[in-house]
BAZAKOL-998010 format. One line per 5 residues: their letters; for each residue x, y, z of N, C-alpha, C. Coordinates in steps of 0.2 Angstrom, whole numbers, plus 5000, padded with zeros to 4 digits. Last residue first. Layout:
<pts>
a	X,Y,Z,X,Y,Z,X,Y,Z ~ ...
</pts>
This chain:
<pts>
evvgi	4983,5033,5079,4976,5034,5081,4977,5040,5086 ~ 4995,5036,5066,4994,5034,5073,4987,5037,5075 ~ 4990,5032,5050,4992,5037,5055,4991,5034,5061 ~ 4994,5025,5033,4991,5025,5040,4994,5030,5044 ~ 4999,5028,5020,4994,5023,5021,4991,5023,5028
igirt	5004,5039,5009,5003,5038,5016,4998,5033,5016 ~ 5011,5031,4994,5008,5037,4998,5008,5035,5005 ~ 5020,5026,4985,5013,5024,4984,5009,5030,4988 ~ 5034,5030,4976,5031,5031,4982,5023,5030,4981 ~ 5046,5018,4970,5040,5022,4968,5036,5023,4975
adqim	5064,5020,4973,5057,5016,4974,5051,5021,4971 ~ 5075,5026,4974,5074,5022,4968,5067,5019,4968 ~ 5075,5032,4986,5075,5036,4981,5073,5033,4974 ~ 5076,5021,4994,5070,5025,4994,5069,5029,4988 ~ 5088,5016,4991,5083,5012,4989,5076,5016,4990
efcgm	5096,5026,4996,5096,5026,4989,5090,5021,4987 ~ 5095,5023,5010,5092,5030,5007,5091,5029,5000 ~ 5103,5011,5009,5096,5011,5011,5092,5018,5009 ~ 5116,5013,5006,5112,5010,5001,5105,5010,5003 ~ 5122,5013,5023,5124,5013,5016,5119,5009,5011
estlc	5110,5019,5035,5114,5014,5032,5116,5015,5025 ~ 5100,5028,5038,5107,5030,5039,5112,5025,5037 ~ 5088,5021,5037,5090,5026,5031,5097,5029,5032 ~ 5090,5004,5040,5089,5011,5043,5091,5016,5037 ~ 5082,4990,5033,5087,4994,5035,5085,5000,5038
lengn	5071,4980,5035,5076,4980,5029,5082,4984,5031 ~ 5063,4969,5045,5067,4976,5045,5072,4975,5040 ~ 5049,4961,5041,5056,4961,5041,5059,4968,5041 ~ 5035,4960,5039,5038,4963,5045,5045,4963,5046 ~ 5031,4957,5026,5032,4952,5031,5034,4954,5038
cdvll	5033,4969,5019,5026,4967,5021,5026,4961,5026 ~ 5047,4977,5027,5044,4975,5022,5037,4972,5024 ~ 5053,4993,5033,5050,4987,5035,5046,4984,5029 ~ 5065,5005,5038,5061,5002,5032,5059,4995,5034 ~ 5067,5018,5049,5067,5010,5048,5062,5009,5042
qpvld	5077,5032,5049,5070,5029,5049,5071,5022,5047 ~ 5086,5044,5059,5086,5038,5054,5079,5034,5055 ~ 5080,5060,5061,5081,5054,5064,5081,5048,5059 ~ 5075,5071,5055,5082,5070,5054,5084,5064,5058 ~ 5061,5072,5058,5063,5070,5051,5071,5069,5050
acdnh	5052,5074,5068,5059,5070,5069,5061,5068,5062 ~ 5041,5080,5064,5045,5083,5070,5052,5080,5071 ~ 5036,5071,5055,5038,5077,5053,5042,5081,5058 ~ 5039,5054,5054,5036,5059,5059,5039,5066,5057 ~ 5037,5038,5048,5039,5044,5047,5036,5049,5053
lvafs	5041,5022,5043,5038,5025,5048,5041,5033,5048 ~ 5039,5015,5027,5044,5019,5031,5040,5023,5037 ~ 5037,4999,5019,5035,5005,5022,5040,5009,5027 ~ 5037,4991,5004,5040,4992,5010,5037,4998,5013 ~ 5035,4978,4991,5033,4984,4995,5036,4984,5002
senhe	5042,4973,4976,5041,4972,4983,5039,4978,4986 ~ 5047,4976,4963,5041,4972,4964,5040,4970,4971 ~ 5057,4986,4965,5058,4979,4962,5053,4974,4964 ~ 5047,4994,4976,5054,4994,4973,5055,4987,4971 ~ 5035,5005,4983,5037,4999,4979,5043,5000,4976
fmvly	5030,5012,4999,5034,5012,4993,5034,5005,4990 ~ 5021,5021,5011,5022,5015,5008,5026,5016,5001 ~ 5022,5028,5027,5022,5029,5019,5025,5023,5016 ~ 5014,5031,5042,5017,5026,5037,5017,5028,5030 ~ 5017,5043,5055,5013,5040,5050,5017,5035,5045
sttcp	5015,5052,5071,5019,5047,5066,5014,5044,5061 ~ 5013,5068,5076,5010,5062,5074,5014,5058,5069 ~ 5018,5081,5077,5019,5076,5082,5017,5069,5081 ~ 5012,5088,5067,5019,5087,5067,5021,5082,5072 ~ 4996,5081,5062,5000,5086,5065,5007,5084,5066
itqne	4989,5079,5047,4993,5075,5051,4997,5080,5055 ~ 4972,5079,5041,4978,5083,5043,4982,5079,5048 ~ 4966,5065,5031,4966,5070,5037,4972,5073,5038 ~ 4966,5056,5021,4967,5063,5019,4966,5068,5025 ~ 4965,5044,5028,4960,5046,5024,4960,5054,5023
ykvmg	4974,5030,5033,4975,5037,5031,4969,5039,5026 ~ 4969,5018,5045,4969,5020,5038,4970,5028,5037 ~ 4978,5018,5060,4972,5018,5056,4973,5020,5049 ~ 4990,5007,5069,4988,5014,5065,4981,5013,5062 ~ 4999,4998,5074,4994,5001,5078,4991,5007,5075
fenlf	5009,4992,5066,5011,4998,5069,5005,5002,5074 ~ 5002,4980,5062,5009,4980,5066,5010,4986,5069 ~ 4990,4985,5056,4990,4981,5062,4997,4981,5066 ~ 4996,4992,5045,4992,4996,5050,4991,4992,5057 ~ 5003,4981,5039,5007,4987,5041,5002,4991,5047
hnvcd	4992,4973,5035,4998,4971,5040,5001,4977,5043 ~ 4985,4981,5026,4982,4979,5033,4987,4977,5038 ~ 4995,4982,5016,4993,4988,5020,4990,4986,5026 ~ 4995,4968,5013,5001,4971,5015,4999,4978,5019 ~ 4982,4967,5008,4984,4963,5014,4991,4966,5017
qnpsi	4982,4975,4997,4978,4977,5003,4980,4973,5009 ~ 4995,4981,4988,4992,4975,4990,4989,4976,4997 ~ 4991,4996,4979,4995,4992,4984,4991,4986,4986 ~ 4990,5001,4963,4986,4998,4969,4990,4994,4973 ~ 4995,5015,4955,4997,5009,4958,4992,5007,4963
npnfe	4989,5027,4950,4991,5022,4945,4994,5015,4948 ~ 4987,5036,4961,4981,5032,4958,4983,5027,4953 ~ 4996,5038,4975,4998,5037,4967,4992,5033,4965 ~ 4994,5050,4987,4993,5044,4984,4994,5043,4977 ~ 5000,5063,4989,4999,5058,4995,4997,5051,4993
pkapn	5013,5068,4978,5006,5067,4980,5005,5062,4985 ~ 5027,5078,4984,5024,5072,4980,5017,5071,4982 ~ 5035,5093,4981,5030,5089,4985,5027,5083,4981 ~ 5052,5093,4974,5045,5095,4975,5040,5090,4979 ~ 5066,5093,4984,5062,5089,4980,5055,5092,4980
cctyl	5074,5100,4993,5075,5102,4986,5070,5098,4982 ~ 5071,5095,5006,5070,5102,5005,5070,5104,4997 ~ 5075,5082,5006,5068,5084,5008,5067,5091,5006 ~ 5088,5082,5001,5083,5078,4997,5076,5081,4999 ~ 5094,5089,5012,5094,5092,5005,5089,5089,5000
mmial	5092,5080,5022,5089,5087,5022,5089,5090,5015 ~ 5099,5069,5018,5091,5069,5019,5088,5075,5019 ~ 5112,5074,5018,5109,5072,5012,5101,5072,5012 ~ 5113,5077,5032,5114,5082,5027,5110,5080,5020 ~ 5112,5064,5037,5107,5069,5038,5107,5074,5034
caifq	5124,5058,5031,5117,5055,5029,5112,5060,5031 ~ 5133,5066,5038,5133,5066,5031,5126,5064,5028 ~ 5131,5061,5051,5130,5068,5049,5129,5069,5042 ~ 5134,5048,5050,5128,5050,5052,5126,5057,5050 ~ 5148,5049,5046,5143,5046,5041,5136,5048,5043
flikm	5153,5055,5058,5153,5058,5051,5148,5055,5046 ~ 5150,5044,5067,5147,5051,5068,5147,5055,5061 ~ 5158,5034,5062,5151,5033,5062,5148,5040,5063 ~ 5171,5040,5064,5169,5039,5057,5161,5038,5057 ~ 5172,5040,5078,5172,5047,5074,5169,5046,5067
</pts>
């Protein structure tokens, strides 16, 4: 029961954060992400580079972030935005799920680089 309550609380926080924050740009020109890291993410998830194409609701995409001088990506899908999302670093290590304590805060504290890849 405690886990269910935590899951529901996390979903509510994510919904509030998503609904109440202004739209962020798709790419931050002030930050140049490590291209090797981007390429690793694209290969690891079988995606192609994001080039401002329209992303349908049913299509998954990767958003890259930087936090404490390290990069990580979040696999996202607008049709499944209430499902906990996995954070993965450039080495392919799974960092955490957004439903875990402290994980959601790490995204909030990070700098959003932008969408880097979409499913083919």
